[in-house]
N, C-alpha and C positions, 0 to 999 in steps of 0.2 A: 363637704365634698366641693371640689373646685368646679367652676363653670367650664363650658366648652362651646365651640362653634359647630353648627350643623349646616352642611352645604347640600342643596338639593337642586333638581332640575324641574322646571315648570313644564306644563303640557305643551307649550309652544317651543320648547328646546332651550330656553334661557335658564340662567343659573341665578340662585340667590342663596343667602346664608342668614341664619339667625344665631344670636348669642343666647345661650341658655345659662341660667344661674345654677348653682349647685343643687337646688331643689327641682331642677328641670323646667322651671318657668322661663318662657321666652322674655327677654328684657330688651332686645334690639333686633330689628328686622331690616335687611338691606333692600336696596332697589334691585331690579332685575338686570343682569349682565348678559351680554351676548356670548361670552366665552367663560369657560371654567377658570382660565388664567386671570381674567378680569375680576372674578369673584374672589379668587385667592388674594389678589392685590387689595381688594376691599377689606378682607380679613386683616391683612397686614396693616392697613390704614387704621382700623379699629385698635389694633394692638399698639400702634404708635401714638395715637391721639387720645385714647381713653383716660389717661392720667392727667391731661390738661383741662382744668376746669373751664377755661375760656372756650373750649371747643364744643361745649354743650349749649344749645339754643333752647331756652325754655319758651313754650308757646301755650296758648289756650285756643282750643277749637271753637267753632261757632256755637256748638252745643254746651259750652262752658267747661268741657273736660280738659284737663291738663295733659300735656305730652311734651316730649323733647326730641330734638334731632342732635345727632353727633355729627360734627362737621370736620372736614380736613382743613389743613392750613390754607388751601385755596378757596375755602368757604363752600365747597360742594358737600352736600349731605351724604354721609357714609351710611347712616342707618337711622331709623325712627323707632320710637317706643310705641307701646300700646297707649290707649287713652286711660287716664287715671281720674278717679273721682275727686281727688284733692291735690293741691300743690305739695302737701307733705308726702303723699304717695309717690308723686313724680320725683321728688328729691330722693326717696328711697330707691327708685328705679335708676336714677343717675348714679347713686352710690354703688349699686349692684354692677352697673356697666364699668365703673371705675375699678371695681374689685375683680370682676370676671373677664374683662376685656383683654387682659394680658395673657390669657390662656393660650397655650401652644397646641392644645388638643383640638383637632378638626375631624369631625365624623362626616364622611361623605356618603350620602344616600342617593346615588345616581344609578 
């Protein structure tokens, strides 16, 4: 099964989206956006940038966990991953975003 985006509204009225893999696991979480249109633009940015290996910034948190950010061409973070126990798991997460990030399916839960 292919992945999809889910858009939701936070308690303070802002919007965010997550990218789900085919198994329904969240592989990328966006920042908060003030408008629905801005969140939609964020999804379009994931779709446009996920195939570009150079857009993935690999990082290690202070607790030693691996994670990544997907960045746009202007170097702004589009979305961040969960924390992974290993670098190999992080690479699997990146592969999932590269595969599922092109999805045109957007489920809106507002």
